[in-house]
C-alpha positions in Angstrom: 45.7 152.8 70.4 43.1 150.4 71.4 42.0 149.8 75.0 43.6 147.2 77.2 41.8 143.8 77.3 39.9 143.1 80.5 42.5 140.6 81.8 45.3 143.2 81.3 43.3 146.3 82.3 44.9 146.6 85.7 48.4 145.4 84.9 50.0 148.9 84.7 48.9 152.1 86.4 51.2 155.1 86.2 50.9 157.9 88.8 50.2 161.2 87.1 52.8 163.2 89.0 55.5 162.6 91.6 53.2 163.8 94.3 50.5 161.3 93.5 49.5 158.6 96.0 50.7 155.0 96.2 50.5 153.0 93.0 47.3 151.0 92.5 47.3 147.3 93.3 47.0 145.5 90.0 44.5 142.7 90.7 44.5 140.8 87.4 47.8 139.8 86.0 49.0 136.8 84.1 52.6 137.0 85.2 55.5 138.9 86.8 57.0 142.2 85.8 59.9 141.2 83.4 61.3 144.4 82.0 60.8 148.1 82.3 61.8 151.1 80.1 60.6 154.7 79.5 60.2 157.1 76.6 59.0 160.7 76.6 55.9 160.9 78.8 55.4 157.2 79.1 56.6 154.0 80.7 56.6 150.6 79.0 56.4 147.4 81.0 56.9 143.8 79.8 54.8 141.3 81.8 54.0 137.6 81.4 50.9 137.1 79.2 49.9 133.7 80.4 49.9 132.5 76.8 52.1 129.6 75.6 52.1 131.0 72.1 52.9 134.6 72.8 54.2 134.5 76.4 55.1 138.3 76.8 53.0 141.4 76.8 54.1 145.0 76.2 52.1 147.7 77.9 52.3 151.5 77.7 51.0 154.2 80.0 51.1 158.0 79.7 49.8 158.6 83.2 46.1 158.6 82.9 45.3 155.6 80.7 47.0 152.3 79.8 47.4 150.9 76.3 48.0 147.4 75.2 50.8 147.5 72.6 51.1 143.8 71.8 52.1 140.3 72.7 55.4 138.9 71.5 57.7 135.8 71.8 57.1 132.3 70.7 56.4 129.0 72.5 59.2 128.3 75.0 60.9 131.6 74.5 62.9 133.2 77.4 64.7 136.3 78.7 62.6 139.1 77.3 63.9 142.7 77.5 62.9 146.1 76.3 64.5 149.5 75.5 63.0 152.8 74.4 64.5 155.3 72.0 63.5 158.1 69.7 62.5 155.5 67.1 60.1 153.5 69.3 60.4 150.7 71.8 62.5 147.6 71.1 61.5 144.3 72.5 63.5 141.1 72.3 63.4 137.5 73.4 65.4 134.3 73.1 64.3 131.2 71.1 65.9 128.0 72.2 68.1 126.2 69.6 70.3 123.1 69.6 73.3 125.4 70.3 71.7 127.8 72.8 69.5 130.8 72.0 68.6 132.8 69.0 67.5 136.4 69.8 64.6 138.0 67.9 63.4 141.5 68.2 60.5 143.7 67.2 60.1 147.5 67.2 57.0 149.0 68.5 55.9 152.2 66.8 52.6 154.0 66.6 51.2 151.7 69.3 51.9 148.4 67.6 54.7 145.8 67.2 56.5 145.6 63.8 58.1 142.7 61.9 60.7 140.6 63.8 64.5 140.9 63.1 67.3 138.6 64.4 69.8 140.1 66.8 72.3 137.2 67.1 73.0 133.8 68.6 73.8 133.5 72.3 74.2 131.1 75.2 72.5 133.2 77.9 70.4 136.3 78.6 70.6 139.3 76.3 70.2 143.0 77.2 69.1 145.4 74.5 69.3 149.1 73.5 67.9 151.2 70.7 70.2 153.8 69.2 68.5 155.6 66.3 67.4 152.8 64.0 70.2 150.4 65.2 69.2 147.5 67.4 71.9 146.5 69.9 72.1 143.4 72.1 74.7 142.4 74.6 75.0 138.6 75.3 77.4 135.7 75.8 78.6 133.9 72.7 79.2 130.1 72.3 82.6 130.5 74.1 81.1 132.4 77.0 82.6 135.8 75.9 80.5 139.0 76.1 79.7 140.4 72.6 77.7 143.3 71.3 75.5 142.2 68.5 72.5 143.5 66.7 71.5 145.0 63.4 72.2 148.4 61.8 69.5 150.6 60.2 69.8 148.7 56.9 69.3 145.4 58.7 72.9 144.3 58.3 74.2 142.3 61.3 77.0 143.5 63.6 79.1 141.6 66.2 81.8 143.2 68.4 83.8 141.2 70.9 83.9 142.7 74.3 85.9 140.0 76.1 88.3 137.3 74.9 88.7 135.1 78.1 86.2 132.3 77.3 85.6 129.6 78.0 87.9 129.9 81.1 85.8 132.8 82.3 82.1 133.0 81.7 80.4 136.4 80.9 76.8 137.3 81.6 75.7 140.8 80.6 73.3 142.2 83.2 72.6 145.5 81.5 73.2 147.6 78.4 73.0 151.4 78.2 74.2 153.9 75.6 75.6 157.1 77.2 77.3 159.8 75.4 77.3 157.7 72.2 79.1 154.8 74.0 77.6 151.4 74.6 78.3 150.3 78.1 77.6 146.8 79.4 77.3 145.7 83.0 78.9 142.2 83.1 79.1 139.4 85.5 82.5 137.7 85.0 82.9 134.2 86.5 85.5 131.5 86.7 86.2 128.6 89.2 88.4 130.9 91.3 86.6 134.3 91.3 83.6 136.3 90.4 83.8 139.9 89.3 81.3 142.6 88.4 82.6 144.8 85.6 81.5 147.5 83.2 82.7 147.0 79.6 82.8 149.4 76.8 84.7 152.6 75.6 86.0 154.6 78.5 84.7 152.1 81.1 87.0 151.7 84.2 89.3 148.8 83.8 89.1 147.8 87.5 86.2 145.5 88.5 83.4 147.1 90.5 83.7 144.2 93.0 85.6 140.9 93.1 84.8 137.9 95.3 86.3 134.4 95.5 84.7 131.4 93.9 81.6 131.2 91.7 79.0 133.6 93.0 75.9 135.4 91.7 75.9 139.1 92.2 72.6 140.9 91.8 73.2 144.3 90.2 71.9 147.0 87.9 73.5 150.2 86.5 72.9 153.7 85.1 75.0 156.4 83.7 75.1 160.1 82.9 77.7 162.3 81.2 80.0 162.4 84.2 79.6 159.1 86.1 78.7 155.4 85.9 76.6 154.1 88.8 76.4 150.4 89.7 74.0 149.2 92.4 74.6 145.7 93.7 73.6 143.4 96.6 76.3 142.5 99.2 74.7 140.1 101.7 71.5 141.8 102.9 72.8 145.3 102.1 72.8 147.4 98.9 76.0 149.0 97.7 76.1 152.0 95.3 79.4 152.2 93.4 80.3 155.1 91.1 83.2 156.0 88.9 84.0 158.5 86.1 84.1 157.0 82.6 87.8 156.7 82.3 89.8 153.4 82.0 92.0 154.2 85.0 89.2 155.5 87.2 88.7 153.9 90.7 85.3 152.8 92.0 83.9 154.6 95.0 81.5 152.5 97.1 78.7 153.6 99.4 76.8 151.1 101.6 73.1 151.8 101.9 71.4 151.0 105.1 68.9 148.5 103.7 67.2 145.8 105.8 67.3 142.2 104.6 67.5 143.1 100.9 66.0 140.7 98.4 67.3 140.6 94.8 69.0 143.4 93.0 68.7 147.0 94.0 67.4 149.0 91.0 69.1 152.2 90.1 68.2 155.2 87.8 70.0 158.5 87.4 68.3 161.8 86.5 69.8 165.3 86.8 71.8 165.4 90.0 69.8 162.6 91.7 70.3 158.9 92.0 67.1 156.8 92.5 67.6 153.5 94.3 64.6 151.0 94.6 64.8 148.0 96.8 62.7 145.2 98.2 63.3 144.9 102.0 61.9 142.9 104.9 60.2 145.5 107.1 58.1 144.5 110.1 57.8 141.0 108.8 56.6 142.2 105.4 58.6 142.6 102.2 58.0 146.1 100.9 59.4 148.4 98.2 61.5 151.3 99.4 62.8 154.2 97.2 65.8 156.3 98.1 66.5 159.5 96.2 70.1 160.5 96.8 71.1 164.1 95.8 73.2 167.1 96.8 70.7 168.0 99.6 70.9 164.5 101.2 68.8 161.3 101.0 65.0 161.1 100.9 63.5 157.7 101.8 60.0 156.7 100.7 58.4 153.4 101.6 56.2 152.9 98.6 54.3 149.8 100.0 52.9 148.5 103.3 51.6 145.2 102.0 50.5 142.1 103.9 52.0 140.0 101.1 55.4 140.3 99.2 56.4 143.1 97.0 59.5 142.0 95.1 61.6 142.5 92.0 61.6 146.3 91.7 62.8 147.8 88.5 63.6 151.5 87.9 64.0 153.5 84.7 64.4 157.2 83.8 62.8 158.7 80.6 64.3 161.4 78.4 61.9 163.9 80.1 63.6 163.2 83.5 60.6 161.2 84.8 61.6 158.2 86.9 59.4 155.2 87.3 59.6 152.3 89.7 57.6 149.0 89.1 57.5 145.8 91.0 55.6 142.5 91.4 53.2 141.8 94.2 52.9 138.1 95.2 49.5 137.5 96.7 50.0 134.1 98.3 49.0 130.6 97.3 46.4 130.5 94.6 46.5 134.2 93.9 48.0 135.5 90.6 50.8 138.1 90.9 50.0 141.7 90.3 52.3 144.4 88.8 52.4 147.9 90.2 54.1 151.0 88.9 54.6 154.5 90.3 56.3 157.7 89.2 58.7 158.7 91.9 60.7 161.6 90.6 
């Protein structure tokens, strides 16, 4: 792999071990943190590149050095995402069309991005997963229904309907994970009368995670292991962690987390018997990143930042080696470019 260009050299710094100190402030960045995933021994971050032609950058870090994998996207493209798997790292983005968006993807192997492949046509954000050589994407179709699209190892397209309530109800996939061979989608279900947060897919609980009246936005992320599905969402200024066993008739159990003036979605990751929750909270007049590790022995709370500016938009991901990484964007005030920080926390 070649070295990171000077402008990107500080965009991603990975702590070498959970006991390492605070993440380094990344002083030169062209844009915010946009997506985060992890493979064995490495985290991958998508950040804004600052280029109109290739607006997104994929970076890799194994803990002691950072590698530039490549820039991707096209002029005006939106909604990038990334997912790691044994076959590499999949990146995707939406290209605007007259009917909505066409999603393209590339697979990064051996430290470089490969040829693009189409994932499907959508009318909103897509979330991706890599299963073997199959590229999966969850997105809303032209009627507003949630679908699971993508291409199989031979490059043949696939398209599975997940809902059939459009256009009366609008679906927005917020996340896609594959657990136990099952593709699960965290879905925001909206109509004029109610908004629901649901998990779609084989074995997913039929009951909504939460339901509120009217058209609302619910910030949420999710994770899963063999025994439970975990959904973290924002309710007012508090974070709520919901969990359920992967059975259609299973109820959701809710636990309110004592966060302070939460901003955005709480980010959740699951590893072993521990649930990692990362939040951006207003503490002492400053917006900082806090990590809570919930396990059988109780809850450990770590305040990762004590910044004079705003640390926002945390994302969390767990690798197949049980390493957990949390990354976020630091907003430095008027005239200062954002910086991206990343730290291994478990």
